[in-house]
N, C-alpha and C positions, 0 to 999 in steps of 0.2 A: 531346386535352389535356395528356397527359405530355409530348409534344414541345414544345408552347407553353411549359410548365413549364421544361424544359430549355433552351431558347433564352434564356427570361428569365434565368434563373440563369446561364446563360453569358455573357450581356451584363453582368449584374452583377458577377461574379467573375472575368471575364477580364483587367481592369486588376490587380486583386490578384494572380492566380494566373500569369499570363503576363508582363504588362508590368514588374510590380514585381521578379520575379527578374532580368529583362533589364537593367533599370535597376541592379539591385543587382550585377550580374555586371559591367557596364560600370563602375560605381563602383569596385569590387573592383579591377579591372584599372588604372584610373586611380590608384588608392590605393597599389596595388604598385609602379607604375612610379615614382611620386613618391617612396615610401618608398626604393626602390633609388637613387634619384637622391641622397637625403639621405645614405645610406650612401656612395655614391661622394664626394659633397662631404666628409664626414667623413674618409674616408680621404686624399682630397686634401689636406686642411688638416693631416692628421698628416704627410704627405710633406713638406709645405713646412716644418714644425717641425723635420723631420729634417734637411733641407737646410741650414735655417738653422744648424743645430748643427754640421754639417760644415763650413760657411762659416766659422762661428764659430771652430771648432777651427784651420782653416787660417790664419784672420787672427790668431788667438792667438798660433800658432807664428811667423809672419812678426814680429809685434811683439816677441815675447820676443827673437828674434835681433837686431832693431834696438836694444832696450834694452840687449842685451849690447854690441854694437859702439859705441854712443854712451856707454858708462861710462867713468868715469876708471879704474876697476879693470881694465878689459879692456885700456886703453892702457898701464897699468903692467905687466900680466903680459906683453903682447906686446913690451914693452921687455926683460924678462928673459930667462931662460934656458928651453931647450927643456923641462926637467923640470918648471918650473913652469907652463908653458903646459899641458902634458898634465894635470897635477893639476888646474887650474883648469878646464880643458875637461870633465873627468870630473865635477867637483863640480857645474858649471853644467848639463850633461846630465841628472844625477840632479834636481836641483832644478827644472828645467823639464819634467821628465817625457820628455825626448827618449831616442829609441833610439840616436841617433848624432850627433855635434856634432863639426865639424873645422874648421881654417883652411887656406884654399887661397890660396896666393899668387899674385899676378898671373902670375908667370913660369910657373907651373904650371898655369894655369888654362885654358889654350888647347884642350888636348885636352877638358877637362870642359865648357867652353863650347860647344864643337861638338857635344857629346854632349847636354847638357840645357840647353834654353832657360831654365830657371831660373838657371843659373849665368850664362849669357850676359847675361841681364838685369842680374843683380848686378853683373857686370864692368862693364857700361854706367852703373851708379850708380843703378840702380832695384832696390830690394828686391822679390823676388817668392817666391810661395808657390803650387805646384800639386800634383795627384796625378801621381805617377809610378809605373811598374812597374820594379821593379829584379830584374835576375836574381841567381840565388842565390849566384854567385861575387862579386858586387859587394856584397852584403848580408854575406858573410863577411868580405870585406875590411874593410868599415866597422866591424863589430863582431863578435868571435868569439860564435857561438851564436844568431846572428839570423837566419841561413839556415835552421837547424833549427827554429826557432820559426815561421818562414813556410810551413815543409812542411806541405801537408794532403793526405792521401791521399784519392783519389778514390772515391766510393761509387756503384755503379751505381743510376741513379735514372729511375724510369718516366717516359716521355714527354720526356726529354731528348735533345739531338741527340747521335747515336751518336760515341764518341771511341775511341781505342786507348790514350789517356793515361791512367795509373795514378796519378799524382800531380800536385799544383800545387805546384811549388817557387819560384815567382816571388813577390815581395813587393809588395804595394800601400802606397805610402809617401806620407805628406803631407811634401813636399819643399819645403823653404825655404831661401831664401839671400839674404844681407844685405851690401852692400858694406862693404868698411873702407878708410878713409880716414886712415891716419896717416902722419905724416912718415917716409919711409922704409920704411914697411910699407904696401904697398896689396895688396887682394886681397879675398877673400870668404869670409865666415862661413857655413857650410853645415851645416844640422841637419834632423832629420825625425824622424818617428813611424812605426813599422811597424803597419799596420791589421790584418794577418793575426793572428788569434787574439788580437785586441785587445778582450776582453770587456768591460772598462770602458767602452770608447768605444761599444760596442753596447747596453750595459746602460742607460748614460746616456741615449741616445736613446730606449729604450723607456721609461724613467721618466719623460722629459718628454712622450711622447706619450700614454701610457697611465698616468697616474697612479693609476687605481683597479684596475689588472689585478690587483695583489697582493691587494687586500683583496676580490676576488671580484666585481668589477663586471661590467656586461653586455659591456664590450669587452674581451675577452681577446686583447692585442695581442703582436705579435712583430715584431722589426727584424732586418734582415740586411744586410751588406755583401758584394757580389759580385765577384770578379775574373773580368771575362768573366762566365760563367754559374755559376762555383764559388763556393760558400758558403765564404768565408774568415773570417767573423766573423758569428755569429748567436746569437739566444737561441731559435730554433725548436728543438724539442726532437725528436730521433730517437727516444730512449725516455725515460723519466721523467727521469733524471738525465744523459742522455747529448746534447749538443749535435749538431746536424746538420750538423757541419762536414764539408766534402768532398761533400755532396749538392749536386745542380745544378738551376737553373731550367729549366722545361719549354722546349721548342723554340719553341712559340708567343710565350712571353714574350721569348726570346733574339732571335726574329726582329723583333719589333716594337720593343724597346728598343734592342738593340745594333746591329742591322744597318739599321733604318729610323730610329732616333734619336727615336722618339716616347715619351711618358709613358705607362705602362700604368695604367689606371684600370678596373678590371673585378675579378669574382671569378677566384679562380685556386686552383688545388690545390698547396698548399704542404707537402710531405713526405708528411703523412698525413691531411691533413683539408682543407676548403674555407675559404678565407679571402677577405674582402673586401680587395683589394690595391692596392698602388700602387707602381710601380717607375719609377724615372727614370735616365737613362744618366749615368754619370760619364766626364768624358773628361780626358785626361791634359794635359801641357804641350805637345805636339804637336798638340793638338786632336783625336786619335783616340779614339774611345769604347772604354774598357778595361776598363768595369764598370757595376754597378748598384747603386742605392741603394733598399731595399725596406722598407715598412712596410705591417702589415695587421692585421686583427682578425678573430677567429673568427666565421664567419658563422651556425653553428648557434643562438646564443642569438635573433639577430634573425629567422632562419627560423622558430624556434619561435614567436616574439611574432607573426609574420606569421600562422602556421597558427592560434595562439590568437584572433587578430583575425577570420580566416575564420570559425572555429566560432562566436565570438561573434555575428558579423553574421548567420549562418544560423541561430543559435538565436533570435536576435531577430526575424528573418523568420518562422520557423517559430512563434514564438509569436504574432506579429500575426496570421498565418494562421490558428492555432487559435483565437484571439480573435474574428476578424471572420467567419469561415465560419458558425459557429452564428448570429450576429447577422443576417447576409443571409438565411440558411435560416429564422430565426424571421420575419422580415418577410415573406419569400415565402409562409411559411406561412399568415399572415393574408389572403392573396389566393386562394391555391389550395385550401385546406383547405374553405371552403364549396363551391366547385365539386366538388371530389372527393367530399363528403359528398352532395351532390345526385346525382351520378353513381352513387354506391354506392347510394343509396336506390331509384333507377330501377332499378339492376341486381337489388335485393333484390326489389322488387316484380315484376318480370319472371320470377323464379324462384318467385314464389307467395306472398310474404310481404308481405300487404297491410297489415300494422301498421307496415311500415317507414315512419318519418318523418326529415325534415331535423332538426326542432326548432330550437334556437336557435343559428345558425351564427355567432354573434358578430360579425355585420356589419350596419351600419344602413344601407348604401348600397343601389344597384341590385340588387346580388347577393343581399342579404339579404331584399328585397322579392320576388324570384324564388322564393327558398327557401320563402317563407311562401304563396305563391300555389299553389306545388306541394304543400305539405302539406294545403291546403284541398281541393284537387281528390282527393288520395288518400284523405281523409276522407270524401267523398262515395261515392268507389268502394268503399270498405270498408263503409260502412252500407247499401249495396244488397246487397253479397255476404255481409253478416254471417248473414242468415237462411239461406241455403243452406249456410253452413258451421257453423251451429250444432251440427247433429246430428254432422256430422264431427268437430267439436272434442271434443263429449261422448264420441263412440266412442274417440277417441284419447287422450283423458283416461283412460278405463278400461283401455284397453290399456297405457298408461304404467304406472298403477297395479300392475296385474297383472305387468307386465314388471319393475318395481322390486322387487316382493315376491319375485318367482321369483330375481332376482340376489342379493338379500341372503339367500336361503336356500342359494343355490349358494355364496355367498362365505362363510357360515358353516359350511357342509359341507365346503368346502375347508379352512378353518382347522382344524377339527375332525380332519380327516384327516392334516394336515400335523403336528398335535400327537400323534396317534396313533402316525404313522410316526416321530416323534422320540422319543417315549418308548418305543417298541419299540427302536429303535436304541440308546438309553441302557441300556436292560433287557438289550439283547444284549450289548452290550459290558460290562456289569458282570458277566454271567453268564461270558462268555468268559474275562474278565480272572481272575475268581475261579477258574474251572476250571483256566486255566493256572497260576495261582499255586500251586494245590493239587497239580496234577499236577508242578510242577516242584519245590515245597518236598519232596514225599515223597522221590524220588531224592537231591535234595542232602542231606536228613537221614541217609538211608543212606550217603552218600558221607562226609559228616562225621563219622558215628558210627564207620564202619570205617576211617578215617583216625585217629581217636583211638585205635582198636583196635591198628592198626598200630604207631602210635608208643609205645603202651603195652607191647605184647609185644616189640617189637623193643628197647625201651629205648635203652642205649648203641649197640647194633648198628645202630641207625638213623641215626646220625651222617654216614655217607657219603651218604645220600639225604636229608640233611635238608632242603636247599635245595629239591629237588623237592616233599617233603612241604608245606614252607612255601607253595610256589607254589600247590600244589593247595588248600590252606587259604584262600589269598588269592582264587583263582578262585572257590571256593564262596562266600565272603563277598560277592563282587562279584554272583554269581548271586543270592543272598539280598537285596543292595541293589536289584538290578533289579527283582525280584519285588515288593519293599515300594514300589518307585516305581509299579510298575503298578496295585498295589491303591490307592495313594493318588490316583492319576490318576482312576481308575474312581469311587472313594468317598472323596472329600477329606474330607468331614465326619466320618468315623470316625476319623480319623487328628488331628483338632483338638483343642486344648486348649480351655479356658474363656476366650471373650473379655474382656479386661479393660483399664482404663486403662494405657498403658505410656509410660514414660520411654525414648525411643529410644536415648540416648547409652549407657546401661549395657549395652542388648542388642548395639549395634554393638561395643562395648570387649569384650563377652563373646565375641562371634563372632570378633574377632580373636585372642583367646586359645585360642579353640578350634582354630583352623587355623594357630596360630604354629608348630606342627612343620612344616607343608608350607612355609610362608614361610622358615624358618630353613634349610631344605635348599637353597634356592639363593640368589642374590646379588638379593635383591629388598629394595628401599628402600621402607617405607610412611611416606606423609605423610598427616597428618590434619589437618582443619580443622573443628572442633565449635562450631559457634555455639549460641546458646539457640534451642530449637525447641519448640513446643507439644506435650502429651501427646496420643497416638492411643489409639484402641480396636482392638486387634486380639489374636488367640491370640499370646502371647509366643513359644511354640515354632515357629509358623508363620512369624513375622517373622524368628526367627533363622535358620530353614531358607532363607528367602529371600537373606538376606544372606551366609550362607556359601556358599550356591549362587553367588551373582555373584562372591564374592571367589575360589573355586576356579576358575571359568570365567576370571577374570582372571589368576591364576597360571599356569594351563595355556597360556593365549594367549601369555604372555611368554616362554615356553620355559625357565622358571626363572631369568631374569635381566632386571630392569627396575625400573620404580617403579609402585606401586600408591598410588593417591590415594583417600581416604575423605573425604567431607565432609557436613556435617549442618547444617541451616539450615532457617528458617521460609521457608514459601513459600505464595503464593496462587495459586489455580487457579479461574477462571471467577467471581471475586468471593468465593471461599471461602476460609478460612483453614487452613493446614495445615502438615505438615511433609515435608522432602523429604531423601531419602539419595541420595548420588552416589557411584558406585563406578566408577573409571575406571583403565585401565591402559595402559603405553605399548608394548603390543604391535602389530602389523600392522593391527589393525582388522579389521571384518568386510567381505568383498566387498559391493559395491553391488547386485549382482543377488540376493544373498541375506539382505539385511538385513531385509527385509519378512516374512521367513519364520522367524526365529529362535525366534518364540514358539509355532509350530506344533508339535502334538505329534509326537514321534519324528523332529523333525528335528534335525541335528546337524552341525557344521563340522569335527567332530573324526573322522577317518577310522578305521572299526574301533574306535572308542572311544565309551563312553556309551551313553546310551539315547535321548537326545533329548526327555527328559522333564521335565528340571530346569527348563529355562525355562517351559514351558507349565505346569507345576505352580506355580511362582513366580507366574505370571500370575493364575492361577486363585485363588491364597490373597490376593494383593493386591486383586483385584477383589471377592473375598468381603467384604473389609474396607473396601469403598468408595473403594479408592484406584486408582493407575494406574501402570503401569510402562512405561516406553518406552527406546528405544536410539538412539544416534547414533555416527557416527565423528567423534570430536573433531578440530577442525582442525589442532591439533599433533600428530596421530598417536593411534592407540589407538582402543579401543570406550569408550563411557561410557553406563552404565545409569543411570536416575533414577527412584527409586520415590517418589510421592507419596502420602501418607496425610492424610484429612481430620483435623482438631484436634477434639477432644472440646469440649463447651460450656465446661468449666471449665479453666482454665489451671494449676490446681495439683492434686497428687495428693490423694485422698480421705483424710480423717483415719480 
């Protein structure tokens, strides 16, 4: 029967437990691939924006030069002297944001035209703008300090192509030339912008592509201009305020972009983290691939979003599973429960229980009819067997009655015996404690008396040993305190005051005054928070003893320096109104393996100090008043004791 049940349940649950996870896995895999495609599409779109900005910068530079060469002012300047031309070119260079600007006469343009296709095109009458790589000596000749600005020390970068170079001193330049067609003065106007360390250029690209990066959006993006595989302009951070200039791209990216001329659209490790990245090759005026333009955004937020989606889908599936399985089991129970009940009934009858019946199995179908017929047959069998079993049942009843009486008598005897043993133990503890106290107090009294005689006889002569005499006095006092605690532990009622209605705040404040000299000795700060609390019924002396004991323990736990918190408030426990006192310290707290034993008699966490009775006596006093004392380690550090006492029926003191 169980095997049939398992088979049917498997057939019912297999689609939910096996097929649904498989479909969920396939769907998540497809969604993950589509999600990655969306990210790649985004970064590809970002690369197009950066590419368009670079093209716009190049076109703008060429247009600026053409506007200059077509202007009347330029013609007038060219007709003037050399000094006027230099001043004019310097002003125009600064106004247009160029790093160099000069006029090249046609007679001198031959060597330049053969060296730079941009100049050759302008000499042919066509303005041209391209990216070119200038050597350091040319940069310095064009503008003093330009070579130093282009110089970028190389930083060893993991996964980059090995190199022996230590510095990149070439300059990547937006190189533009415009033809000059003036009567008697024909030539080329050449200008350009150095892109090495051009942070305005790269930050403008980053702002255009990732407008929300500054405001903390999901896409935290970066942009970089590479000269070959060296970052010569970037907003990628090597440290918090240090840009990663001089670091290099990975060998895989270099091979795909520079060597093969492909656009890289994939995730890549950029300096210190993974980014969804796009790299495109940059070609110079000769058609050679000389650098790369990169944009990318941090992969971590999107990876976290995918993980969150996975968790959400798995949680949803688990919720569906948790809701569906009980329903399937409940439906299956309606089929199998009647059959299992009949099987159990037959098993009980086979074991001798002829009164076993199926009863109402909750089914009105064929299964219910079979259960009813089976009960009728069992009724007939039981009726025929009843006469034979009547005597046996009566005998068993009498035996059961005698057995029950004997068990009750044995239980009562055992309970009485345990009470006698407990009473004997308590009496023995009381006698031993009283005897020990008496035997200890006698020699202590003799010691104290003789010390008083020594002090009185020696007088001033006792000054050299005054410290030792005081030490003996303190130790005698300590012995007397220990004896007193032993007596109080054995017979607490003999040390109690008269129970009365007590306002807790004055008692707590008086306790602070009594231990004020101990607190004043160390660097201990006391913070209190006393809220209104109901009156309680307790022996005032006992309550003060409990509070002082907790404060002293807290002071000792802090080693003479720290913060002591005392709080008083109204608190409800198990529907009963009451008051709560909280004593907390900033010490190291109580070890987890010892916190359950702090209220045990003679248990102490202070090595070679104390009797271990303070907290045990405090627990007894609080419990005698109907309250509860508990301890825990506070999440912010230190031990925290809570004393709860039930409130009296009246909320105000008696008149």
